[in-house]
Phi, psi and omega in degrees: 000138179296151180291174177123330180278154179240125173263128177248157179059031178293140186292149173265011176303146180302318182303317181296312181299318178299313178302313177304314182297315181291323178295323179289325187278333193307316188297338185246015183216159177242019176212122177232150176237123171281002180053237182250019185266098180302317181299316183296313180304312184287313180295321184288326178304312180295314182295310182295326183296310186279346177263008169080015180294147178238127181156191181256131173244121185227192182193190179289170179304321178292324176300322181286359173256358185263123186294145176221010186300322181298315184288318179299316179302319180291318181295325176296322174298327182286339182127004184277140175265101176229133178235152175270132183271346179226275184257136178300134176090001184224156171295162003282157183246150172246114182259132185238025177108185187222126179218083183295150176291146183238359185291330185240126177285159177109180184289157169288125182261116178236152177224129179224160176293145180279346187263009178277175178302133177301341180293332177293317183292317180298320180300316178293318179298315186292334176266358180310313182301338182271356176275136174309120181080000177086198187225136174239108187250126181249132176257126183253153180070195181296140181254121178255168177053042178304322180299328181290322176298314179298318178296321179299309184299318182296316178291325173304314182296321179300333179251024168096000179278143180254117185225131178239148178232153173279183191299322183257009175059035174257353175227120180241125183244122181247124180286150173292148181160204182222151174286152176247140179296146179204155171284138182206133174262120184284132178291149175290163195271117177289335174299316179292326178299333186300329182289325176288326169301316178298319177300316181290321178299323186263000176275183180288157178307134181096352177302143182203159181200151175252131176247114184284157165084000179264140189247145176299314183262080185263152172273351190266132180298330185285002167298344177302344178301329180297315180286323183293315184287347172297332176292338178254017170090020178254115183269140181243122174245122182277127182278156180299157174058032176061030181286341180142204181228151173248126179252141180213141181277126180222202181288151177282144174293142173285170182167194181293159178303320175242113182289142177243125181229141184250123181257016181309316182268359185210054187299336183285354175272347192298316180301311180304313181296317179301313179299315180293321181296319179289322182292328181268000182059043175241097187301140180224131171269124187246131180235170180074029182262009188302325183284348180297335182292336185246025177276202179306330172213174172287100188291332178292309175302319179295317178297315179305314183291314186282322175301321185299333178294338184252356184097029178239174180202159172231094190266134176273102187275340173201163183304120176083003178241119184247126184255119175275118186225163179231142172227092180068048184296134183210134178254115185209059176087011181294155171257124181265120170285146185243351167063028183062026185239114179303323183286334175295316182296311185285329176295324184267345180302321181297345175299346176298343175291341185251354185162175177281144175206161175245148181243118178285141178046060183297341181297347181298343184291346183301336182303316183236337189209072187296339179268007188305306186292325180287326178285329169296316178297322177296339179264006174100013180256153170228119181270142175254141179261135180294139179275000000 
């Protein structure tokens, strides 16, 4: 994209900084590492492929266990030369340029499953304008993470890309062209806000906090945390002029004995909710957790292990349905393992409202929220690191 646009409120998260650094470094190197950043790996694979970059794209050992075959397969169909350097379907990748077919006029037609990570779909959509004739992308089967797809399309349009969708958003057409520079203020992160919702939910009645920069009319699927946390007694008040939200602990919503929540469109909220539900002894049946197995860690297994330390559990009560339950939940100096996963650290940290605990490798939060611990300290908390 040509220069001239100004981005404001850009995150200082390591993933964001890493993406900027790799984009800047790509023209002068033939080896790049996405480290442990899945979003960076997927978006960068698509971008480097269609721009003809040649070299190796790799990552940490855990990244080399995270599948990328669906995206690579689609990019190969579009004309990208990509080879696997170790295991088929996984990084590291060897990119050898881009040679789109020219025999047939019109858009590049690709088809991928709709229940895969939305990052694969977003990656393909975002490079669509750079394909000869544009892109026609068909999503097959059930479509998950729809808000992330909608956010991608909306932001592409903000920067001059033309993208159309059919009524059920299973066919997306991107016109060939180029992005245009524009000024844009990045909205604050609803995923990060979820941990403050948890702190209010676990605090004494009347606990409250103001979170700036969050919008009522948000593009982010994780805004769902506002409605979810109402079940656990957190009231959300949107401040005038998109200044943010005010959270306050109030009465819990009534409802069924076992609440059922679907995380298909907001999987990054699952850890936060599982911890709060077990700490409050409010059983919740959780669905839509399939993608948690291939995140920074196997988040379902990690939750089961760490909740057990406090007297909680995440039981698979039927295929695809996990029940967060408590049996004498108690916070009394336990150490939470984080598994190289930023969201494990931040999901369990709010338990400090109920007693002392230690967090192993707390620096993992740099991935998405590097100021998390300092902001907690500013609110009166002190986190302990396991020795």
